[in-house]
C-alpha positions in Angstrom: 33.0 -20.4 -10.0 30.2 -22.7 -11.2 30.5 -26.4 -11.3 29.3 -27.9 -14.6 25.9 -29.0 -13.2 25.5 -25.5 -11.7 26.4 -23.8 -15.0 23.9 -26.1 -16.7 21.2 -24.9 -14.3 22.1 -21.3 -15.0 21.9 -21.8 -18.7 18.6 -23.7 -18.4 17.2 -20.8 -16.2 18.4 -18.4 -18.9 16.4 -20.3 -21.5 13.4 -21.3 -19.4 13.0 -18.6 -16.8 12.1 -18.6 -13.1 10.4 -22.0 -13.1 13.8 -23.7 -13.4 15.2 -21.7 -10.5 12.1 -22.5 -8.4 12.4 -26.2 -9.1 16.1 -26.3 -8.1 15.4 -24.2 -5.0 12.8 -26.7 -3.9 15.0 -29.7 -4.6 17.8 -28.1 -2.4 15.2 -27.0 0.2 16.8 -23.5 0.0 15.1 -20.5 1.4 13.6 -18.0 -1.0 15.8 -14.9 -1.3 14.2 -11.7 -0.2 14.4 -10.0 -3.7 12.9 -13.0 -5.3 10.0 -12.9 -2.8 9.6 -9.2 -3.6 9.4 -9.9 -7.3 6.7 -12.5 -6.7 4.8 -10.0 -4.7 5.1 -7.5 -7.5 3.7 -10.1 -9.9 0.9 -11.0 -7.6 -0.2 -7.3 -7.4 0.3 -6.4 -11.1 -3.4 -6.4 -12.0 -4.2 -4.2 -9.0 -1.4 -1.7 -9.8 -2.5 -1.6 -13.5 -6.1 -0.8 -12.5 -4.8 1.9 -10.2 -2.8 3.4 -13.1 -5.8 3.1 -15.4 -8.1 4.9 -13.0 -5.7 7.6 -11.7 -3.1 8.0 -14.4 -0.3 7.4 -11.8 2.0 4.5 -12.2 2.4 3.3 -8.7 5.0 0.6 -8.1 4.4 -0.1 -4.4 1.3 -2.2 -3.7 1.2 -0.9 -0.1 0.8 2.6 -1.3 -2.5 1.9 -3.0 -4.0 0.8 0.3 -3.5 4.3 1.7 -5.4 5.9 -1.1 -8.9 4.6 -0.1 -11.0 7.6 0.8 -13.1 5.8 3.4 -10.0 5.7 5.6 -10.2 9.4 6.0 -12.7 11.7 7.5 -14.6 14.6 5.8 -12.8 17.8 4.8 -12.0 20.1 7.7 -14.4 23.1 7.7 -11.5 25.5 8.1 -8.6 24.3 6.0 -10.5 21.8 3.8 -7.8 19.0 4.2 -9.4 15.6 5.0 -9.4 14.7 8.6 -7.1 11.8 9.3 -9.9 9.4 10.3 -13.7 9.5 10.3 -13.4 9.6 14.2 -10.9 12.5 14.3 -11.6 14.8 17.3 -9.8 17.8 15.7 -7.9 18.7 12.5 -4.2 18.2 13.0 -3.4 20.3 10.0 -4.9 23.6 11.2 -6.0 22.7 14.8 -9.7 23.3 14.2 -11.7 21.8 17.1 -8.6 21.2 19.3 -9.9 23.6 22.0 -13.1 21.6 22.3 -11.5 18.2 23.0 -11.7 18.3 26.8 -15.3 19.7 26.8 -16.6 17.2 24.2 -14.4 14.2 23.3 -16.8 13.0 20.5 -15.5 13.0 16.9 -15.5 16.4 15.3 -18.0 15.4 12.7 -20.5 14.5 15.4 -20.0 17.4 17.8 -20.0 20.0 15.0 -22.3 18.1 12.5 -23.8 21.4 11.1 -20.4 22.1 9.6 -20.2 18.8 7.8 -23.6 18.6 6.2 -23.4 17.8 2.5 
């Protein structure tokens, strides 16, 4: 049940949005609920997610997922299976195992020890 002053706040929030809730939360020195914080994060990253959609055609809703789509995080395509190596410093391809047998003999990254296979 809501007290009259609480009900009044609820109605004001209905009319005026989140600013009313934030003002009252600060007045009471109450912690920010986790969902409210998530909504703020979503608002903060809205422009980034919209640009991602504009460029890719995919409507991503998780801002963290966009960080994992930067190609410079990954290595060149594997010469055997053509999947990108997990990092530019990968010593072998975990997808197909290419280069795995050479790790103990030469621990350098695959793109360095077999550079002729990676020339563009």
